DOMI-626298 format. One record per residue (C-alpha): x, y, z; residue in three letters. Coordinates in steps of 0.5 Angstrom, whole numbers, padded with zeros to 4 digits, always signed. Example, Ala and Ser with C-alpha at 12.3 -4.5 7.8 and 13.67 -1.06 7.14 Angstrom:
2
+0025-0009+0016ALA/+0027-0002+0014SER/
***
This chain:
320
+0176+0138+0203MET/+0181+0139+0198SER/+0182+0146+0196GLN/+0181+0149+0189SER/+0187+0150+0185PRO/+0190+0157+0185ALA/+0187+0160+0178PRO/+0192+0161+0173VAL/+0195+0168+0172ARG/+0196+0170+0165ARG/+0202+0175+0163TYR/+0203+0179+0157SER/+0209+0181+0153TYR/+0213+0183+0147LEU/+0213+0176+0143GLY/+0215+0172+0140PRO/+0219+0168+0144ALA/+0226+0169+0145GLY/+0226+0177+0146THR/+0229+0181+0151PHE/+0222+0182+0154THR/+0221+0175+0155GLU/+0228+0175+0159ALA/+0226+0180+0163ALA/+0219+0176+0165LEU/+0223+0170+0166LYS/+0226+0174+0172GLN/+0219+0175+0176VAL/+0219+0169+0181PRO/+0211+0170+0181GLU/+0210+0169+0173ALA/+0214+0162+0173ALA/+0209+0156+0171GLY/+0204+0161+0169GLN/+0201+0163+0162GLU/+0205+0167+0158TRP/+0202+0171+0152ASN/+0206+0174+0147PRO/+0203+0180+0143VAL/+0205+0184+0137ALA/+0206+0191+0141ASN/+0207+0195+0147LEU/+0199+0198+0146GLY/+0196+0190+0146GLU/+0200+0188+0152ALA/+0197+0194+0156LEU/+0190+0193+0153ASN/+0190+0186+0155ASP/+0192+0189+0162VAL/+0186+0194+0162VAL/+0181+0189+0159THR/+0183+0184+0164GLY/+0185+0179+0159TYR/+0192+0179+0162SER/+0193+0180+0170ASP/+0200+0184+0168ALA/+0204+0186+0162ALA/+0212+0186+0162MET/+0214+0193+0158ILE/+0221+0196+0156ALA/+0221+0203+0159ILE/+0228+0206+0159GLU/+0234+0204+0156ASN/+0241+0206+0158SER/+0243+0208+0151ILE/+0237+0211+0148ASP/+0234+0214+0154GLY/+0226+0213+0155GLY/+0222+0209+0151VAL/+0217+0214+0149THR/+0211+0210+0147VAL/+0211+0207+0154ALA/+0212+0213+0158GLN/+0206+0217+0153ASP/+0201+0210+0154ALA/+0203+0210+0162LEU/+0201+0218+0162ALA/+0195+0217+0158THR/+0191+0210+0160ILE/+0188+0210+0167PRO/+0188+0204+0171GLY/+0195+0202+0171LEU/+0200+0201+0176ARG/+0208+0199+0176ILE/+0209+0193+0181VAL/+0216+0192+0179GLY/+0222+0193+0175GLU/+0227+0188+0172TYR/+0234+0190+0168LEU/+0236+0186+0162VAL/+0243+0187+0159PRO/+0243+0188+0152VAL/+0247+0184+0147ARG/+0246+0182+0139PHE/+0248+0178+0134VAL/+0248+0178+0126LEU/+0244+0172+0124VAL/+0243+0169+0117ALA/+0239+0163+0114ARG/+0244+0157+0113PRO/+0249+0158+0108GLY/+0249+0166+0108THR/+0256+0170+0108GLY/+0257+0177+0110LEU/+0258+0178+0103GLU/+0251+0176+0100ASP/+0248+0181+0105ILE/+0244+0187+0102ALA/+0238+0188+0107VAL/+0238+0187+0114VAL/+0232+0186+0119SER/+0232+0189+0126GLY/+0228+0193+0131HIS/+0229+0201+0130PRO/+0233+0201+0137VAL/+0237+0195+0136ALA/+0239+0197+0129TYR/+0241+0204+0132GLY/+0246+0201+0137GLN/+0249+0196+0132CYS/+0249+0201+0126ARG/+0257+0203+0127ALA/+0258+0195+0126TRP/+0254+0194+0120LEU/+0257+0200+0117ASP/+0264+0198+0117ASP/+0262+0190+0116GLN/+0257+0191+0111VAL/+0257+0198+0108PRO/+0252+0197+0103ARG/+0246+0194+0107HIS/+0239+0197+0107ARG/+0235+0197+0114HIS/+0228+0194+0114LEU/+0225+0195+0121PRO/+0222+0189+0125ALA/+0217+0189+0130THR/+0222+0186+0135SER/+0228+0183+0135ASN/+0226+0176+0134VAL/+0221+0177+0129GLN/+0227+0180+0125ALA/+0230+0173+0125ALA/+0223+0170+0124ALA/+0222+0175+0117ASP/+0229+0171+0114LEU/+0224+0165+0112PHE/+0219+0170+0109ASP/+0222+0170+0102LEU/+0218+0175+0100GLU/+0220+0181+0105LYS/+0227+0179+0101GLY/+0231+0179+0108ILE/+0238+0177+0108ASP/+0240+0178+0116ALA/+0238+0180+0122ALA/+0240+0183+0128ILE/+0237+0178+0134ALA/+0239+0177+0141PRO/+0243+0171+0143PRO/+0240+0164+0143GLY/+0236+0166+0137ILE/+0239+0160+0134GLU/+0235+0155+0139ASP/+0228+0158+0136HIS/+0230+0158+0129TYR/+0234+0155+0124ASP/+0239+0160+0123VAL/+0247+0161+0123GLU/+0251+0166+0127VAL/+0255+0171+0123LEU/+0257+0175+0128ALA/+0257+0176+0136GLU/+0258+0183+0140GLY/+0256+0187+0134ILE/+0253+0193+0139ALA/+0257+0199+0140GLU/+0256+0199+0147ASN/+0257+0192+0151PRO/+0255+0195+0157ASP/+0248+0197+0154ALA/+0242+0195+0159VAL/+0234+0196+0157THR/+0230+0197+0164ARG/+0223+0194+0164PHE/+0217+0194+0168VAL/+0211+0190+0170LEU/+0205+0194+0169VAL/+0198+0191+0173SER/+0191+0194+0174ARG/+0191+0199+0180THR/+0192+0196+0186ALA/+0194+0198+0194PRO/+0201+0199+0194VAL/+0206+0194+0197GLY/+0210+0195+0203GLU/+0218+0199+0203PRO/+0223+0194+0202THR/+0228+0199+0203GLY/+0231+0200+0196ALA/+0225+0202+0192ASP/+0223+0207+0187LYS/+0217+0211+0186THR/+0214+0213+0179SER/+0209+0219+0177LEU/+0208+0224+0172ILE/+0206+0231+0173ALA/+0204+0237+0168GLU/+0206+0244+0169LEU/+0201+0249+0172PRO/+0203+0254+0166GLU/+0208+0256+0162ASP/+0212+0261+0166ARG/+0220+0262+0168ALA/+0221+0257+0174GLY/+0216+0253+0173ALA/+0220+0247+0172LEU/+0224+0249+0178LEU/+0218+0249+0183GLU/+0216+0242+0181LEU/+0223+0240+0182LEU/+0224+0244+0189GLU/+0218+0239+0191GLN/+0223+0234+0191PHE/+0230+0237+0193ALA/+0227+0241+0199THR/+0225+0234+0202ARG/+0232+0230+0200GLY/+0229+0226+0195VAL/+0233+0224+0190ASN/+0231+0223+0182LEU/+0233+0218+0178THR/+0229+0220+0172LEU/+0227+0226+0169LEU/+0224+0226+0162ALA/+0219+0231+0158SER/+0214+0229+0153ARG/+0210+0233+0149PRO/+0202+0233+0152ILE/+0200+0235+0145GLY/+0194+0239+0146ASP/+0198+0246+0143ARG/+0206+0248+0143MET/+0210+0248+0149GLY/+0205+0244+0154ARG/+0210+0238+0156TYR/+0209+0233+0162ARG/+0215+0230+0166PHE/+0216+0223+0167VAL/+0220+0222+0174ILE/+0223+0217+0177ASP/+0224+0218+0185ALA/+0228+0214+0190GLU/+0224+0211+0195GLY/+0217+0209+0197HIS/+0211+0213+0197VAL/+0210+0210+0205LYS/+0217+0214+0206ASP/+0215+0220+0210GLU/+0220+0224+0205ARG/+0217+0221+0199VAL/+0210+0222+0201ALA/+0210+0229+0203ASP/+0214+0231+0196ALA/+0208+0227+0193LEU/+0203+0232+0197LEU/+0207+0238+0195GLY/+0207+0235+0187VAL/+0199+0235+0188LYS/+0198+0242+0191ARG/+0203+0245+0185PHE/+0201+0241+0179SER/+0194+0241+0175PRO/+0195+0233+0174ARG/+0199+0228+0177VAL/+0199+0221+0175VAL/+0202+0216+0180PHE/+0205+0210+0177LEU/+0208+0206+0183GLY/+0212+0205+0188SER/+0216+0198+0187TYR/+0223+0195+0189PRO/+0229+0197+0185ARG/+0231+0192+0180ALA/+0239+0194+0183ASP/+0236+0194+0190ARG/+0241+0199+0192VAL/+0238+0203+0198ALA/+0237+0211+0198ALA/+0242+0215+0202SER/+0238+0219+0206ILE/+0241+0225+0211ARG/+0238+0224+0218THR/+0234+0231+0217SER/+0230+0227+0212TYR/+0229+0220+0214ASP/+0222+0218+0217ASP/+0223+0220+0224GLU/+0226+0227+0223ALA/+0219+0228+0219PHE/+0215+0225+0225ARG/+0219+0229+0230ASP/+0217+0235+0226ALA/+0210+0234+0226ARG/+0210+0232+0234ASP/+0213+0239+0235TRP/+0208+0242+0231LEU/+0203+0239+0235ARG/+0205+0241+0241GLY/+0206+0248+0239VAL/+0199+0248+0237ILE/+0196+0245+0243GLU/+0201+0249+0248GLY/+0204+0243+0251THR/+0211+0243+0254PRO/+0214+0239+0248ASP/+0212+0244+0243GLY/+0218+0248+0246GLU/+0224+0248+0242ASP/+0229+0247+0247VAL/
***
């Protein structure tokens, strides 16, 4: 008997085609040949996952220039049943485009995503000093809006290659202030069993402080420091119920199945009134954590065996 073909998987991403989010999704081997669903915003992408309409969603989580994408951090903190299963890095480059026949001297209104505009503003202020910014939902949508004449847009900040999707002319390239800017994206699915460690992993979680008092944040950080777990991200976000209440978005080196990371998370859980585990997944840069011998898995197992021997009164429990 012939086997039935595997069901098609659906991936949601911030569209339309040509966005940096689509570029991140192209890095996912499992997404090749599957159905890609462009959406208008991050909330729609995550809702597709929660409702089961999509199997996973690609979202931006952090930019090397502007820091964390707060709307993504807040969504992951408050929407239950989500799990990060991978991360991907996309270099951020921008070009200025316009309808054919438009020159720099003709530009009065520039459309662009607010983050993109912030990274290109210095160039625009120098080259088009009298321009006005009109926000767009995405960098590709900014180019598409050029052809909605009612919006009165003269030029758009867009990703390189946009001319393959729209009939636009590139007026300038490399207009971002920092040529080394990178955006980190994460692939989010519904909660599922955690995969196996690769040796170059990252664990993400969100934790709240038990109370607003001196030293509370230090105690949270000590859960990681005393286990030799390095943090690659620590960001605070207001909880929103009253002033002075914050949750902390944390990225830690290592995998939840690593002894040191597991022990640290147990400490966080005992300390924090609310912990959201977001996932353990391979690092995009494939850089393995540097671990001192006293914090490797064998050291934790040896310590537990020693303690068991102490309790049971065996010779192995003697520290000789």
